[in-house]
N, C-alpha and C positions, 0 to 999 in steps of 0.2 A: 514644368518641373521635370527633373531627371533624378532617378534613384538608382543606385547600384545595388542590385539584389543578387548577391552571389550564390545563394542556396535557397532551398525550400523553407528553411526556418525564417529567413529574411522576408520571403514572400508572405508567409503566414503572419508574421509580425505586422507587415504593412496592411494585409487584409483585415486583421483585428483592429488596427487603428482606424481604418476607413469605416468599418462596421459600427464603431462607437459613435460616429458622427452622422449616421444615416437616420432619416425620418421618412414617414410615408410621403410619397410623391417625388422623392429624390430620384435622380437618374445618374448612374455611373456608366459612362461610355468609355469603352476601351478600344483602342485601335492599335494595329501593329501587324507585322508579317506573321505568317504561319509559324508556330513554334516560339513566338515571342513571350508567351506566358500569360496571355489574356484569360484562358480558362483556368489556369492554376491560380491566378489572383481572384477570379470570381469564386472558385471553390473555397479559397481562404476566407473571403468575405462571408459567404453563405454559412460556412462552418462556424465562424465567429458570431453569427446571428443565431446559432443554436442548432443547426441541422447536424444530425449525427450520422446520417447515412451517406450513400454514394451521391456524388454530384456529377452526372454525366454531361459531357459536352452537348450543347443543344444544336450542334452542326446539322444533324439530320432531322430532328424534331422541330427545329427553329426556336421553339419556346419550351422551357421547363419551368414549372410553377412550384414554389415552396410556400406553404401556408401555415398559419398558426394552428395548433400549438407547437408545430415542429420548429418554427423559427420565431424570433422576437418580432420581426416585421415580415409581412408577406413580400415575397421576392418573385419577380418575373425575370428569369435568366434567358436572354434572347441572343441569337446569333444570326446576323444578317448576311453571312457569307454566301448563302445560296440564293439570295434574292437578286433578280436580274435588273429590276427598276426600282427607283425610290418610292413610287406610288404603291408598290406591293406591301409596304409597311402598313398601310391603311387596312389591308385585308387581314392582318394578324390580330386586330382588335386590341392593340396595346392601350388605346385610350380608355378602354373599359377598366383598366387597372390603375391608371395614372394617379388617381387621388389616394388610393389606399395602399399601394405597394411601392416597393423600391424597384425601379427598372434598370 
């Protein structure tokens, strides 16, 4: 699918729509070039799940966690940009969150 998202309001609307469909264990995978809007959309989704604070890009931390009661569903916001090999994902412990959180 392709959406034309001309401004931040359109991105926030899409993020809110995605957030209404999420359940524990769901995975939202975003790909695209640097500056494509992946973090902006992730921020919109996390805000729509109830988070009121800042949502930093996980580019350097690799993982950012958002837990109840701050959000309707626990969220693991991950950025794999700095990983060199696919097997490094296993070292992050994402499977520990798989059942209970949105990844």
